[in-house]
Every structure is written in structure tokens, then in C-alpha cells.
C-alpha positions, -999 to 999 in steps of 0.1 A, spaced: -272 -444 -284 -284 -475 -303 -285 -484 -340 -300 -516 -355 -275 -543 -364 -274 -563 -396 -293 -592 -380 -328 -591 -367 -330 -586 -329 -295 -571 -328 -286 -535 -317 -253 -518 -316 -248 -496 -285 -225 -466 -281 -224 -460 -244 -207 -426 -249 -241 -413 -259 -256 -420 -225 -271 -388 -210 -253 -377 -179 -263 -351 -152 -235 -342 -128 -247 -328 -95 -232 -314 -63 -195 -308 -58 -185 -327 -89 -202 -301 -110 -186 -272 -91 -151 -287 -95 -157 -293 -132 -166 -256 -137 -134 -245 -121 -108 -268 -137 -104 -278 -173 -103 -315 -174 -94 -340 -201 -124 -359 -216 -133 -387 -193 -133 -423 -207 -167 -438 -215 -183 -452 -184 -205 -483 -187 -226 -483 -155 -261 -489 -143 -274 -456 -158 -259 -464 -192 -272 -499 -193 -307 -489 -183 -308 -462 -210 -296 -487 -236 -323 -513 -227 -351 -486 -225 -340 -473 -259 -343 -508 -274 -377 -511 -258 -386 -479 -276 -374 -494 -309 -396 -525 -305 -419 -527 -335 -433 -562 -327 -470 -560 -316 -498 -583 -306 -531 -586 -324 -545 -555 -306 -515 -534 -316 -498 -532 -282 -461 -534 -281 -450 -570 -274 -417 -565 -257 -388 -590 -259 -382 -608 -226 -345 -616 -231 -318 -590 -234 -282 -601 -238 -256 -574 -237 -221 -582 -250 -194 -560 -235 -156 -557 -236 -139 -576 -209 -128 -544 -190 -163 -530 -190 -177 -564 -179 -151 -568 -151 -160 -533 -137 -196 -543 -135 -188 -575 -117 -177 -555 -87 -212 -540 -83 -232 -570 -95 -256 -575 -66 -266 -538 -63 -268 -535 -101 -291 -565 -103 -315 -551 -77 -316 -516 -91 -318 -525 -128 -345 -551 -124 -366 -527 -103 -363 -499 -128 -371 -521 -158 -401 -536 -140 -415 -501 -135 -408 -493 -172 -426 -524 -184 -456 -517 -162 -457 -480 -172 -459 -490 -209 -488 -514 -204 -470 -536 -229 -477 -573 -236 -449 -596 -228 -443 -630 -211 -445 -630 -173 -408 -625 -166 -377 -611 -182 -340 -618 -183 -310 -594 -187 -276 -610 -191 -242 -592 -194 -218 -613 -214 -181 -609 -222 -172 -605 -258 -148 -635 -260 -137 -625 -295 -123 -592 -282 -140 -574 -311 -157 -548 -289 -139 -517 -277 -145 -503 -243 -176 -482 -242 -193 -502 -270 -217 -531 -268 -240 -553 -287 -275 -560 -274 -294 -590 -287 -331 -595 -279 -356 -622 -284 -389 -636 -273 -381 -668 -253 -409 -692 -246 -394 -705 -213 -369 -683 -195 -359 -713 -173 -344 -729 -204 -323 -698 -213 -286 -709 -216 -262 -695 -189 -228 -686 -203 -200 -692 -178 -189 -658 -163 -220 -639 -174 -239 -616 -150 -274 -628 -150 -304 -607 -139 -337 -626 -139 -372 -615 -129 -395 -645 -131 -426 -623 -128 -435 -587 -135 -448 -572 -102 -478 -552 -112 -491 -528 -85 -522 -540 -68 -548 -515 -57 -556 -514 -21 -588 -533 -11 -616 -508 -3 -626 -527 28 -590 -526 42 -586 -506 74 -548 -508 74 -532 -474 78 -497 -465 65 -476 -442 86 -449 -416 77 -447 -389 50 -458 -403 17 -476 -398 -16 -507 -420 -20 -526 -429 -51 -547 -458 -64 -517 -477 -77 -498 -476 -44 -477 -452 -24 -441 -440 -19 -423 -425 11 -410 -390 13 -382 -375 34 -388 -344 55 -371 -311 48 -354 -323 16 -368 -314 -19 -376 -344 -40 -385 -345 -77 -415 -367 -85 -425 -380 -119 -427 -412 -140 -400 -438 -138 -369 -431 -160 -332 -442 -160 -316 -408 -162 -334 -385 -137 -310 -383 -108 -308 -395 -72 -333 -369 -60 -360 -385 -81 -389 -406 -69 -411 -426 -94 -448 -422 -89 -468 -455 -89 -490 -457 -119 -475 -427 -137 -481 -429 -174 -466 -410 -204 -486 -378 -196 -467 -375 -164 -433 -359 -170 -401 -375 -159 -394 -347 -134 -429 -332 -129 -430 -316 -95 -407 -309 -66 -421 -316 -31 -405 -304 2 -422 -312 34 -417 -292 66 -439 -300 95 -475 -302 84 -470 -282 52 -457 -291 18 -441 -268 -7 -449 -280 -42 -433 -266 -73 -442 -273 -110 -409 -280 -126 -399 -262 -158 -410 -281 -189 -434 -303 -171 -470 -310 -181 -500 -294 -162 -501 -294 -124 -530 -289 -100 -526 -286 -62 -559 -286 -43 -577 -279 -76 -555 -248 -84 -534 -249 -116 -497 -239 -113 -477 -221 -140 -443 -236 -149 -418 -228 -121 -446 -217 -97 -445 -228 -61 -473 -232 -36 -475 -241 1 -503 -265 10 -514 -279 44 -513 -317 45 -530 -337 32 -526 -320 -2 -544 -333 -33 -522 -332 -65 -532 -337 -101 -506 -342 -129 -509 -342 -167 -544 -327 -168 -558 -353 -145 -539 -383 -159 -525 -390 -125 -540 -380 -91 -527 -386 -56 -523 -371 -21 -493 -359 -3 -499 -368 33 -485 -377 67 
């Protein structure tokens, strides 16, 4: 999806390489009718994959060898692609910053306290639709970053690291949820949800587990809660799963009474499904 450009800190992006997973009725219709190839779509999923791919390519490290990620990402787009994103600017800003925040925390990388993503129109009209140029840098002071007229700016002035709950706290959370040392996430009742580490291309039925590291698969387990019981499935291709101390084979399902202790990735992540 990305290739390094001629200049340092420059990456060429081919958004047609973004991974797509069609679900629901759209997939059924596609299987019935022969359709012409769809034009390349530059959307939140494609942008997130491009930025994450550039993070993967970062070879700049601190003195301890940890990845020292760039804190400024400027993506130059064709005017039609940029105009389409303008219509969903507010929702895109919230969703993209949230996902990238989770990605940075998951990597335990070193970087300045905040980060900036800017979507800029290619005024030279050199970029075709579905193509982009992503330029990165370490900026000492994000407040001094120039703002180009018409750009879509997404700024997070601070990385929100999950804070463990104080041991002396007597506060109780209510509702169906998964609880671990790094925090908790809510769960719906009666609807299967895939749980795993944060990733940009895992689907709308996915929930990111707080504190999940690289030994937790992107789609690790499926959890469906009915009443006071949870059905937990180890999804195909995922790393090891334990429910109440019992290991599950790939694709195996088990029903457990709440609260149910879950271990993922050979104990790399542990939490409890509870009500």
C-alpha cells in the first residue's frame, strides 16, 4: 500500500491496496450480480491503514532501541478525494484520532506527547484519485505546525494512556463489560462481538481490548452474552485462548457463567467478562 518516496520522510500511497471486508447484504448482492470494478475509495479505513503502514515502516529509534514515531503526518490527496472527506470531517476526526491513539499506546513507542494528522489538497493536480503522498516528521512544537488553508486538521495534543484503577477505589461499573488492569469496554447483549487488539481493518463487529499487545490477535475471540452466560469462541487463526483456565482449540466454543475469566496469547492478556 505504501512505498518510500525519493525524499526522506515521504511515502507514496496506493489506496487501491487497502484491505476491504464486505459484510451483510452488500456481500450477498455482490455474489449474485457481476459488477464492474468499483472506483478506488479513500475513506477512514484506507487512511488509517496508510498511517499504520507508515508507522510500521518507521526505522527511527531512541537510545534504547524503541521505535520513535513521527508526530506529524501530512497526507496530500487529489481534490475530489479530499472534497469527499470534507463531508465527513467531524466523524472522521474523532474515529481516526481514537484509533491512532490506541495504536501508539499498543506499540509502547516513544514519541512527543501529541500528534497531528493533516489532509491537504494537491494544488498542483499531480495526484490521481486513489493516490496520495504521505509526509512525516518529528515536530518539536505541534502548536507551531503551519495550517494550510482548506486542509482537514486532526490534532491530539496528548496521548491518552490508560490509567489502572486505584486499588482502594470502591467505585463499581455497571452493565455488561470486559474488565482488565488497563481498563474496561462495554458489551452488547445477545449479539456476537469479536474482541482483539486495535486495528484499522477488523470490521464494525470488533471491539479493541484495553492493553492488548502484539500477542493478542486482531480478531481473537467472539463473545455473545445471553442472560448470565457468555458463549466464547476462539476464532480461527488466533493465538491461544483460555476460559476459566481451560484451553480452547481453534474454532472451539464454550459456555461460561459470568463472571468468566479469559486469558489470551498464552497469558499475555487477562481479563474478565462480567455483568
